[in-house]
C-alpha positions as CSV (number, residue, x, y, z in Angstrom):
1,X,-9.8,28.6,36.4
2,X,-9.9,25.0,37.7
3,X,-13.0,23.6,39.3
4,X,-13.5,20.7,41.7
5,X,-16.4,18.3,40.9
6,X,-17.3,15.9,43.7
7,X,-16.9,12.4,42.3
8,X,-17.7,10.1,45.3
9,X,-17.8,10.0,49.1
10,X,-17.3,7.4,51.7
11,X,-17.2,7.1,55.5
12,X,-14.9,5.2,57.8
13,X,-15.9,4.1,61.2
14,X,-13.2,3.3,63.8
15,X,-14.2,1.1,66.7
16,X,-12.2,0.5,69.9
17,X,-11.9,-3.3,70.1
18,X,-9.7,-3.7,73.2
19,X,-6.4,-2.9,74.7
20,X,-2.9,-4.2,73.8
21,X,-0.3,-5.4,76.3
22,X,0.9,-1.8,76.8
23,X,-2.6,-0.6,77.7
24,X,-3.1,1.3,74.5
25,X,-6.4,1.0,72.6
26,X,-6.7,-1.3,69.6
27,X,-8.8,0.1,66.7
28,X,-10.5,-1.6,63.8
29,X,-12.1,0.2,60.9
30,X,-15.0,-0.4,58.6
31,X,-15.4,1.7,55.4
32,X,-18.8,2.3,53.7
33,X,-18.7,3.6,50.1
34,X,-21.4,5.3,48.0
35,X,-22.4,7.9,50.6
36,X,-24.7,10.5,49.1
37,X,-22.7,13.5,47.9
38,X,-25.4,15.8,49.3
39,X,-25.3,14.3,52.9
40,X,-24.6,16.9,55.6
41,X,-22.2,16.2,58.5
42,X,-25.3,15.7,60.8
43,X,-26.7,13.1,58.4
44,X,-23.4,11.3,58.2
45,X,-23.1,11.3,62.0
46,X,-26.7,9.9,62.4
47,X,-26.0,7.1,59.8
48,X,-22.7,6.3,61.6
49,X,-24.4,6.1,64.9
50,X,-27.1,3.8,63.5
51,X,-24.4,1.5,61.9
52,X,-22.4,1.5,65.1
53,X,-25.4,0.3,67.0
54,X,-25.2,-2.9,65.0
55,X,-21.6,-3.5,66.2
56,X,-20.6,-4.8,69.6
57,X,-17.7,-2.3,70.0
58,X,-17.8,1.4,70.9
59,X,-17.5,3.9,68.1
60,X,-14.4,6.0,68.4
61,X,-14.1,8.1,65.2
62,X,-16.1,8.8,62.1
63,X,-14.1,10.0,59.1
64,X,-15.5,11.2,55.7
65,X,-13.5,11.0,52.5
66,X,-14.6,13.0,49.5
67,X,-12.9,12.4,46.1
68,X,-13.0,15.2,43.5
69,X,-12.2,15.5,39.8
70,X,-10.3,18.7,39.1
71,X,-11.3,20.1,35.7
């Protein structure tokens, strides 16, 4: 039976940086690698909020990407 082993994890923060000529929001993203594999969703959210506080734009979305090795 195959098993999935968590290899690495990263988070992507999407910021709303303005509006285009059609009035739709413009987003810019920043990815942070080497997130602890054991980090809970609450811990990831807290870290994202802390990082967003250093930026001048409002945080719109936090995405987590986990990469697995299938063995």
